[in-house]
N, C-alpha and C positions, 0 to 999 in steps of 0.2 A: 506495498500498501503507500501511493508518497506520501511524504511529507506537508505534501499541502493539501491533502484528502485530513490526514491525521488534525491539523492544526482546524481545519474544518470542525471537523467531528465533535475535537477538546474545545471549542467557542458554541457549536450549538449546545452538548452537554452542560456547560455553566450557564448561561443563558435560561436553562431552562431550570435549574438550580437556584438559581436567581426568582425564577418567576414564582417556583414554589414555594418562595417562601412568602408571596406577597398574597396574604386571604383579601379575600369579597366578604360584604356586611355578609352576604348568603351564608358564606363556607364559613363561617366565626359563628354565626346563630345555629348550625346541624351541630359544628363542634363543640358547642357548649349546649347541644336543646335548647335554644331558645327561640322563640321567635323574631325573626327580620327586624319588627315595626320595636322591638326592647333592643335589637344593641344601636337601631338608629336615633332611639331616646339615652342610653348611651353615649352618644357620640355626642347627642346636643347639650348635655350634664358635663360631656368631657369625664365621664367617669373612666371611660376603656382606649388606652392607648392608640391612636391612631390618624392617618394624614389626609388629605382631600391632596387629591390632583390637581394641579394647576389651571388653571382655562376650562375647569368639568365642575363639575357635581360630583363625582368619583370620590369615593370612602375605602383608603385599602387601608390593611392592617398587620404589621411585619410578625410573621408565628412568630419567633421567637417570643417578642415582650407579649403578646395573649397569654403565651403558656407562661412567661412571670406577673402577671397578670393576673393569673388561675391560682397560684400559689399564693399569692399574697391576700389573694381575697377571699 
């Protein structure tokens, strides 16, 4: 296999790993066993760590921060 192809495969794998670390409202709700509306409520109150994507209404959560939040709450 060429080194160019190996480099592409590594880049794709790295991108997929990074994408898996960011969760949507729906994913966090399922993970925590809560309704998505509850997650939005937590976001509005600043109860749960989250990030807003600039230029959109989308919200994302860092998987490791959600795990830590669960442990601490």
